[in-house]
N, C-alpha and C positions, 0 to 999 in steps of 0.2 A: 939421880939414874944411875947406883953402883947397877940396884937391883935389876932397871932394864937393860942396860948390857952383861950382866954375866946372863939374865935368860935369851937376850940375844945371840951369843958367843954361841950359847950351849945347845938351842933350839938348831943353829945353822951345822954347826962340827956334828950333832946328833942325825940332821937329816944328811949331808955328806958323805957322814960313813957307812948310816944304811946303803945310801943306796951304791957305793962302793962295794957295801958288801954284798948284797942280795944281788947289784944286776951285773956286777963283772965276777966279785968275787963264787958266786952263784950260779954264776953265767946264762942270766935270767936273758940276755941280749940276745940270744944264740937257743936256748932253751923256749922260750918266751911264755909257759907255762908252769907254774910247777904249785898242785898241792901240800899244805902244809898242816893246816886242821877243816879240810871240805868238809861242809862248803862254808863256812867261817870264814876263813881267814885262807887265801889263794895267795901268790906271786902271778903277774901277769905284765909282763912287760906292754909299755904304754907311751908313748911320745903324744907329748898334749902339746901344741906348736900353738895353743891359743891361751883363756886363760878358763874357771873354772867348766868340767862338762864339754870342755871343746871346743867354749864359745870364743866368735873372732880369730878361727884355727885360718888364716889363708896361705900359710903356709910358703908366703913370700919372705924375702930378708927385711924388707921396710918395715913389714907385721911387729916380725920377731925384734927389730932395733925399737920400735914404736915401744914394744911392752915392758923391754927392760928398760926403756925411759921414762914409761909411765912407769914401771913399782921400785922406780928408784926415788922419783918426786916424792912418791904417796910413805915411802919411809922417809925420808929426810921431815917432810909434812909434819910426818908420826914424832919423830926425833926433835922438832921442834917445838910439837905437840905438849911430847912431854915433863919437856923444860920447864914447861910453865905447870903442870900439874902434879907441883911438887908436893911428899907425903901423903900419893895416894898410891902405897905400897898395890893395890892390888889393880889400878891403870901405868903402872908403871911396867905389872908382868903381862899385863898382856899386850901390852906396847911392841913389851922386848919378843910376846911370839909375835904377830905380826911382825916387826923389823927382818928375827931373823929368819924366820918363814920366808921372807919376800928374797932376802939376799941369798937362801938357798938356793932357788930356782931362777933369781938371773945369773945363777953361777948355771946354772943349767942349760938354761938359755946360750948364753958364750959360749960354753963348752960343745957342746953337741947339738945346740940349733935347737933345741925343744925342752921340754921341761922330762926331766925320766920316772913317770908313776909307777908304781908296780904293787899295792896294796890293793886285793877285789875282794870285799868282804859282800856277802851272800845270806839270807837266812828267812827263815821258817817255808819254804817252794818258792822263791822270789830270788830269779837271778840278777844280779847287778850286772850290768858291760860296763861297768865305770871305773878305772883306778886310778890311786891319788898317793898320795907319796908324807914323811912327816911334815914338811913344810908345810903344804894344802891343809891339815890338821892342824900346826900353829895358826896359822892365817886366820882360817876359819874361826877358833879359840880366841884368838888375839880382838877380830874385829867383832865377837861376839863382846868378849870381856869391856873392850870400849866403849861400845852401845851401852849395856848395863853401869858400870863402874865407873866412867870417867865424868868431872864433873864439869866440862868444858871450858868453863875457866877456873883462874888461882880464886878462894875463897878472901881472900884478906884484904886482896886489891878490891875485888869487889866494891867490900866494905868501907876503902877506904883506908884499909892499915886496923879499922879497929873490928871489935865484936860486936854485933847488930843488939842495941840496946832491948832486955825484954820489957814488953807492956805488962803494965801491973791492973 
């Protein structure tokens, strides 16, 4: 679990530091948009009141607190899951990414009422209208990693604590 917690803390701190640096330090709240490496990377201020791509963004206080509770429940479930997924460093890393990102976005919802998104990437003549943040990247990568790397059950418990016998 050490790898899980270190990953979660690093992601959380990195997410919050980048938001402070870009949103407040570079005054993106007032500037709205800033070219960094156009068109590939632009800082574009966006407040996300829902989940990915603004889905479920009702803008009400009830919806905000419901999303906070949902993120906390999912984070608690992933922590419980990772405690059972012993010895699987890829799953622990993935779980840490997901939980660290979720906690970063929870802080935004509590502090601002919405998630502060600011990264915008476009390429090849296609204009991307969406913005995201470090937490969003970590949540996506963590969820994908759990799908790919997690076993779902503890192998020794599934076999009664004994390795399976090979058939000859």
